[in-house]
C-alpha positions in Angstrom: 0.1 0.1 0.2 3.1 2.2 0.8 4.9 1.7 -2.5 1.8 2.6 -4.1 0.9 5.6 -2.3 4.5 6.5 -3.1 4.3 6.0 -6.7 0.8 7.6 -7.0 2.2 11.1 -5.4 5.2 11.0 -7.5 3.2 10.2 -10.9 0.4 12.4 -9.6 1.0 15.6 -12.3 1.2 12.9 -15.5 -2.1 11.1 -14.4 -3.5 14.6 -14.3 -2.0 15.6 -17.9 -3.3 12.1 -19.1 -6.7 12.9 -17.5 -7.3 16.2 -18.9 -6.6 14.8 -22.2 -9.2 12.4 -21.9 -11.6 15.5 -20.8 -10.3 17.7 -24.0 -11.2 14.2 -26.4 -14.5 14.2 -24.4 -15.4 18.3 -25.1 -14.8 17.6 -28.4 -16.6 14.9 -29.2 -19.9 16.5 -27.1 -19.2 19.9 -29.4 -18.8 18.2 -32.4 -22.5 15.9 -31.6 -24.2 18.9 -29.8 -23.7 21.1 -32.8 -21.5 24.0 -31.2 -21.9 26.8 -33.9 -18.2 26.3 -34.6 -17.2 25.0 -38.3 -15.6 21.8 -38.4 -12.5 23.1 -39.5 -12.3 25.2 -36.6 -13.2 22.9 -34.3 -10.9 20.0 -35.5 -7.8 23.1 -35.5 -8.6 23.2 -31.9 -8.6 19.9 -31.1 -5.4 19.2 -32.8 -3.6 22.3 -30.9 -4.6 21.4 -27.7 -3.9 18.1 -28.4 -0.1 18.7 -28.6 -0.2 21.0 -26.1 -1.3 18.4 -23.5 1.1 15.8 -25.1 3.9 18.2 -24.4 2.9 19.6 -20.7 2.8 15.5 -20.2 6.1 14.8 -21.2 7.4 18.4 -18.9 5.4 16.8 -16.1 7.5 13.0 -16.7 10.3 15.0 -16.9 10.2 17.0 -14.0 9.7 20.3 -15.4 6.8 21.5 -13.7 6.7 25.4 -15.0 7.0 24.7 -18.6 4.3 21.8 -17.8 1.8 24.9 -16.0 3.0 27.3 -19.3 1.3 24.5 -21.8 -2.0 24.0 -19.8 -2.1 27.7 -19.7 -1.9 27.8 -23.6 -4.8 25.2 -23.5 -6.6 27.7 -21.4 -6.5 30.0 -23.9 -7.2 27.9 -26.9 -10.6 26.8 -25.2 -12.2 29.4 -22.1 -15.0 26.9 -21.5 -13.1 23.7 -20.8 -13.5 24.2 -16.8 -11.4 20.8 -16.1 -8.9 22.7 -17.2 -9.2 25.4 -15.0 -9.2 22.9 -12.1 -6.1 20.9 -12.9 -4.8 24.2 -13.5 -5.2 25.3 -10.1 -4.2 22.3 -9.0 -1.0 22.3 -10.6 -0.2 25.9 -9.5 -1.1 25.1 -5.9 1.2 21.7 -5.8 4.1 24.0 -7.3 3.8 26.1 -4.3 2.1 29.2 -6.6 -0.5 29.7 -4.2 -1.4 32.8 -5.2 -2.3 31.9 -8.9 -4.2 29.0 -7.7 -6.2 31.2 -5.5 -6.9 33.5 -8.6 -8.0 30.6 -10.6 -10.5 29.4 -8.2 -12.0 32.6 -7.2 -12.8 33.3 -11.0 -14.4 30.3 -11.0 -16.9 31.0 -8.3 -17.5 34.3 -10.0 -19.0 33.1 -13.1 -22.3 33.1 -13.4 -22.7 30.1 -16.1 -21.7 27.5 -13.4 -23.3 24.9 -11.9 -23.7 24.7 -8.1 -22.1 21.3 -8.1 -19.2 23.5 -9.7 -19.2 26.3 -7.5 -19.1 24.4 -4.5 -15.7 22.5 -6.1 -14.2 25.8 -6.8 -15.0 27.1 -3.3 -13.3 23.9 -1.9 -10.6 24.3 -4.3 -10.3 27.8 -3.0 -10.5 26.5 1.1 -7.3 24.0 -0.2 -5.4 26.8 -1.7 -5.8 28.8 1.9 -4.8 25.8 4.0 -1.7 25.0 1.7 -0.5 28.6 1.8 -0.7 29.1 5.3 -3.6 31.6 5.7 -5.5 29.9 8.2 -8.4 32.3 9.5 -9.4 32.0 5.3 -9.1 28.2 5.3 -11.5 27.8 8.2 -13.9 30.4 6.9 -13.7 29.0 3.4 -14.1 25.1 5.1 -17.1 26.3 6.7 -18.8 28.4 3.5 -18.1 24.6 1.7 -20.1 22.7 5.1 -22.6 25.1 5.1 -23.5 24.5 1.4 -22.9 20.6 1.9 -21.8 18.7 5.4 -21.1 15.2 4.1 -17.6 16.7 2.8 -15.1 14.2 4.5 -12.2 15.5 2.9 -13.2 19.1 4.5 -14.2 17.5 7.4 -10.8 16.2 8.2 -8.8 18.9 6.9 -10.7 21.8 9.5 -10.2 19.3 12.3 -6.3 18.8 11.6 -6.6 22.9 12.0 -8.0 23.0 14.7 -6.0 20.1 16.6 -2.8 21.6 15.0 -3.7 25.4 16.8 -5.3 23.5 19.6 -8.6 24.8 19.5 -10.0 21.6 21.5 -13.7 22.9 21.4 -13.7 23.5 17.7 -11.8 20.5 17.1 -14.4 18.1 19.1 -17.2 19.7 17.2 -15.9 18.8 13.8 -14.6 15.5 14.9 -18.1 14.5 16.3 -19.2 15.8 12.7 -16.8 13.6 10.8 -17.8 10.7 13.2 -21.3 10.9 11.6 -20.3 10.3 7.7 -16.6 8.5 8.0 -16.6 5.0 7.6 -13.1 5.0 9.9 -14.0 4.9 14.2 -13.1 8.4 15.3 -13.7 7.9 19.0 -10.2 7.4 19.9 -9.3 10.4 18.5 -12.5 11.8 19.8 -11.2 10.6 23.6 -7.4 12.2 23.3 -9.2 15.8 22.0 -11.3 15.7 25.1 -8.3 14.2 27.2 -6.7 17.6 25.7 -9.4 19.5 27.0 -9.7 18.4 30.4 -5.8 19.1 30.8 -6.3 22.4 29.9 -8.4 22.7 32.7 -6.1 21.0 35.5 -3.4 23.1 34.5 -6.3 26.0 35.5 -6.7 24.4 38.8 -10.4 23.8 37.8 -10.4 20.1 39.1 -14.0 19.5 38.8 -14.6 20.2 35.2 -11.6 18.3 34.5 -12.7 15.2 35.9 -16.3 16.0 33.6 -14.1 16.1 30.4 -11.9 13.0 30.9 -15.2 11.3 32.3 -16.4 11.8 29.0 -13.3 10.8 27.1 -13.3 7.6 28.6 -16.6 7.2 27.3 -15.5 6.9 23.8 -12.1 5.1 24.6 -9.2 4.7 27.6 -6.2 5.9 26.1 -2.6 5.9 27.7 -3.0 10.1 27.9 -6.0 9.5 29.8 -5.3 7.3 32.4 -2.2 9.5 33.2 -4.5 12.7 34.1 -6.5 10.4 35.8 -3.5 9.4 37.5 -2.7 13.5 38.2 -6.4 14.2 39.2 -6.0 11.2 42.1 -2.8 12.9 43.3 -4.3 16.5 43.2 -7.6 15.2 45.2 -5.0 13.3 47.6 -6.6 9.4 46.8 -2.8 7.9 47.0 -4.6 4.4 47.0 -6.3 4.9 43.4 -2.2 6.7 42.2 -1.2 3.5 43.2 -3.3 1.4 41.0 -3.6 3.3 38.2 0.1 3.4 38.2 0.5 0.0 37.9 -2.2 -0.5 35.6 -0.2 1.7 33.0 3.2 -0.4 34.0 1.3 -3.5 33.4 -0.5 -2.4 30.1 2.0 -0.1 28.5 5.8 -0.6 30.5 7.4 1.6 27.4 5.1 5.0 28.7 6.5 4.6 32.0 8.9 7.4 31.7 6.3 9.7 30.1 4.2 9.3 32.9 6.6 10.8 35.4 7.3 13.5 33.1 3.7 14.2 33.4 2.7 14.3 36.6 5.5 16.9 37.3 3.7 19.4 34.8 3.3 22.5 36.4 -0.5 23.7 37.2 -1.9 26.7 38.3 -3.2 26.5 42.3 -2.4 27.7 45.3 0.9 26.9 47.2 -0.6 24.6 50.0 -2.4 22.6 47.3 1.1 22.2 44.9 2.8 21.5 47.7 0.8 18.6 48.8 0.7 17.6 45.5 4.6 17.4 45.1 4.6 15.5 48.5 2.6 12.7 47.0 3.9 12.6 43.7 7.4 11.8 45.7 5.6 9.2 47.7 4.2 7.6 44.4 8.2 7.7 42.9 9.5 5.9 45.8 6.7 3.2 45.3 7.3 2.5 42.2 11.7 2.2 42.7 10.4 -0.3 45.6 8.5 -2.7 43.2 10.3 -5.7 43.1 11.1 -7.1 40.0 8.3 -10.0 39.9 5.8 -7.4 40.8 6.6 -5.8 37.5 6.3 -6.5 33.6 9.6 -7.2 32.3 10.9 -4.1 30.6 13.6 -2.0 29.6 11.6 1.2 30.2 11.0 0.6 33.3 14.7 -0.3 34.4 15.7 3.3 33.0 12.6 5.0 34.4 14.1 3.5 37.9 17.4 4.7 37.4 16.6 8.1 36.8 14.5 8.8 39.6 16.8 7.2 41.8 19.2 10.0 40.3 16.9 12.4 40.5 16.9 11.8 44.2 20.6 11.5 44.2 20.7 7.9 44.9 23.8 7.3 42.8 24.6 3.9 44.6 21.1 2.3 44.3 21.0 3.4 40.3 24.4 1.8 39.9 23.4 -1.5 41.7 19.8 -1.7 39.9 21.9 -1.6 36.3 24.8 -3.6 37.6 22.6 -6.1 38.9 22.0 -6.8 35.5 24.7 -6.8 34.0 26.0 -9.5 36.5 23.3 -11.6 35.3 24.7 -11.2 32.0 21.8 -9.3 30.7 22.3 -7.6 27.4 22.1 -3.4 28.2 20.0 -1.5 25.5 22.3 1.8 24.3 20.6 4.3 26.7 20.5 1.4 29.3 24.4 1.3 28.7 24.9 5.2 28.7 23.3 5.8 31.9 25.6 2.7 33.5 28.8 4.4 31.9 27.8 7.9 33.4 26.9 6.0 36.9 30.6 4.4 36.7 32.0 8.2 35.9 30.4 9.7 38.7 31.0 7.0 40.8 35.1 7.4 40.0 34.8 3.5 38.6 37.1 5.0 36.0 38.5 1.3 34.5 35.8 0.0 34.3 34.1 3.0 32.1 36.8 3.3 29.9 36.1 -0.8 29.4 32.4 -0.1 29.0 32.8 2.9 26.9 35.2 1.4 24.5 33.0 -2.1 23.9 29.7 0.3 23.3 31.4 3.1 20.9 32.2 -0.6 18.9 28.2 -1.5 18.8 27.2 2.1 18.4 24.3 2.8 16.4 23.8 6.8 16.3 20.7 8.3 16.3 19.8 12.3 16.8 16.3 11.7 19.1 14.8 9.8 21.7 11.5 9.4 19.9 9.9 8.6 17.0 6.4 7.8 15.3 5.9 4.7 14.3 3.4 5.7 11.6 5.4 8.1 9.7 8.9 8.5 11.5 8.8 12.0 12.9 11.9 12.1 15.4 11.9 14.4 18.6 13.2 14.5 21.8 10.3 16.1 23.2 7.0 13.7 24.0 4.1 14.2 21.8 0.8 12.2 21.9 -0.3 13.7 18.5 2.5 13.4 15.6 3.2 17.1 14.5 4.2 15.3 10.8 1.3 12.8 10.6 -1.4 14.0 12.7 -1.8 10.8 14.5 -2.3 10.1 18.1 -0.4 8.1 20.2 1.9 6.5 17.7 4.7 7.7 20.1 7.8 5.1 20.6 10.9 5.6 22.5 14.6 4.8 20.9 16.5 2.4 22.5 19.3 3.1 20.9 21.3 6.6 21.5 
């Protein structure tokens, strides 16, 4: 499927050119059969000229020369200004070539015509919205997408586009509204995405210190899907409300169900929020107790995972318990366990801190021989996007909860 998609993207413009040639042929035959008031000789000359133009445009597209292809399409438009499909194709070519102002001009001129059908006008409006979107004119794109939906709400591509924009700018109320609209017409289940959006709304309320409304939004999120981010926020609420038993229970559930996310859990739990000093101090005290609870868990109580080991080591280092952190990793090494590259880096750092210079040099030498270098700690399993930051929604492909931890440094 991915190979097919890549081929389609690579050859899209050539395909457009072929389709336009077919459209041109169709219009020629229609005009001939319906008795357009042009001489046969003149009609034939137009058809021959346009055929040559489209052939030239196709060759330019195949060779990768978009500018010359566009020039040929402009010549085709000059020959026959009534072929609407040619204008749509030309507008699409301008947009794909980054000439947004020209694409906008073409689609606006189509909308302004008096002699076009409502379907053509709707398509022109939609294309104009895509132009604004591609050009980064967010407000105009949103306004135009909304105009399209006022005419016809059953536009999946438009709904997907407006959802993406609102999620990008973190307007979670509007993102939720349009995802709900999309869920009514799309064959793809939107429940997980809607749950994530509601979690983001709840998180914003938590950061403002509005715990009551935060829980209301979070409860709504769980009705759609029990995402990892929802469970982490529930854990935060439990700490804020002083329910340590529930906090420990949720932590164990997260560890057993999604061990690779454990480092993210403690980062998320440590994020700041608005509240009076007593509330924040109480929260931080409970968080310290929860970290201690996790560090003291025995191996037999945990799902075997390098992520859990890494989280324990880092928490011990935060508390300046360097010897305990060292013993945690050295115990694995002594048993002949192969450490991941991330854990080996932590192990070498601990050896240096404990002045175990000879051992640190030996481990470093062995490590460098087998090092697979990467520049980032996290990546998206869907599109491969790389980042050192934690992301629940991929900035590149916009999918939710596709983040993976890179175990190679």
